[in-house]
N, C-alpha and C positions, 0 to 999 in steps of 0.2 A: 451927475448928468450921464444918461445912457450913451454908450458908444453906438455907432451906426449898426453894429452887428448884434446889439442887445435887444431884448424884448422890451417893449414899452407898455406899461400897465397903467390904464387910466385910474385915477385915485378913487373914484366913487363907484366903480363898476367892475365886476369880476370878469373882465375881458382883456385880451392881450393882442397886440400886433406882433407877429412872429416873422421877421424879415428874412431869416435864414434857418436852416436845419439846426445849427448850433444854438440858436436862440431858444429852442425848446427847453433847455436846462433852466432858464429863468422862470418859465411857466411851471415846470416841475417843482422848483423851489417854492413857488407860491402855493401850489396845490398840496404838496406833501404834508404840511401842517394841518390840513383839513381832514386828512385820512386817519381813521382810527381802526383798530381791529374790528372786522365785520363790515367795513365800508365797501360799497360797490360804486365804481365809477364807470359810466358808459361813455364811450368815445364815438361820436357820430360825425360822419363826414364822407365825402366822396373818395373813390379810389385815388390814391396818391396824395391825399390831403396831409399826411404826416402822423397818422394815428400810431403806427409802430414806432416812428421816430420819437414821439412823445413818450411812449412806454419805455423806450430805451433810456431817455433822459430821466424819467421818474425812477426807474429801477436803480440807476446810478445814484440818484439823490438819496434813495432809501438804503444804499449800501450793498447792493447786489454785487456778487463777485463775477457773475456771468452777464454778458450783454444779451438782452432778449432778442430773439429772432421772431419773425412772424410765425405764429402757430397755425397758419391757414390749413396745413395738411394734418397736423396732430390735434388741432382745435384748442387744446389746453396745455399750457406750459407752466411750470412752477419754479419760482426763484426764491432762494433764501435771502432775506434782507434783515436789516437791523436798524429800526428807526422808531424811537418813542413807543415801544410796545408792538409795533408792526414787525413781524418776523418772517412772513410768508406772503409773496405776491403771486396770485394766480392770474395768468394772462390768457384770456379766452378770445378766439377769433371765430365769430359766429357766421362768417361769410358763406360757408358751405352748408349751413343748416337749411334744410328744405322744409322741415316740420319740427315744431318744438319738442316732439317726442325724441328727436335726435339728441336732445340735451340729457335725457334720462341716464344713459350710461356714465355721464360725467359726474353725476351725483353732487351737483353744485351746492345744494343745501347742506349736505353732510360736510363737504369741503370747507364751507364757510364757518362751520362750528369749530373747526380746529383753531386753537388759540393763536392769536396774532395774525390771522389771515385777512387779506384784502383781495378784492376781485376787480380786475380791469377788463372791460368788455369792448372789443372792436365789433362793429356792425350790430349794435343792439336792436336795430330795426327788425332783425330776423327773429327776435325772441320777446315780443311785446307782452305776451301772456305771463311769462316768467317774471319779467321786470315789473309788471303791474303788481305783483305780490311781494315785491322786495323794495324797501326804501333804497333809493340810489340818487346820485347826482349825474348829470350829463354834461360832458364837455363837447360843445358843438364846434367843429373845425370847418372853416370855409377857405377855399382857395381865393386869394386876393392878389391878382397879378402874379408876380414872382414870389410873394410872401403868403402868409396865412393869417387868418383872424380866428381866435379861439375865445369862446365865451361859455361860462357856466350857465346852463339854462335851468 
């Protein structure tokens, strides 16, 4: 039985109620097994929804030795992980992208070719053209009172 601080996952639906920041670790535990080298996970949600907090929980679940920071000013950060063939987590924050041409210097296609790499994208709405060409999953995060709702869309 879940404690009040744990995430509650409905049995037939890939969605979660996240009552506290600490509860993102349970969401990460459910999503981590879905990720394979080459996976792209887009995180959609308003400012303050918990996207970076989720990435921190996911990186910890994947065995990262460093705690991710928001890459808003650097746009892309890389973390070494070790989880069932996934050895590298790329964390992209597209918030400051004004034009998809801003992605070119990041060479994301080449980065994804490196063995064991997964890509997590905050603010995927800023790069619809690139995402349309790449298979990906989206985790939609909504603010729900003091907590959050997260759903694979």
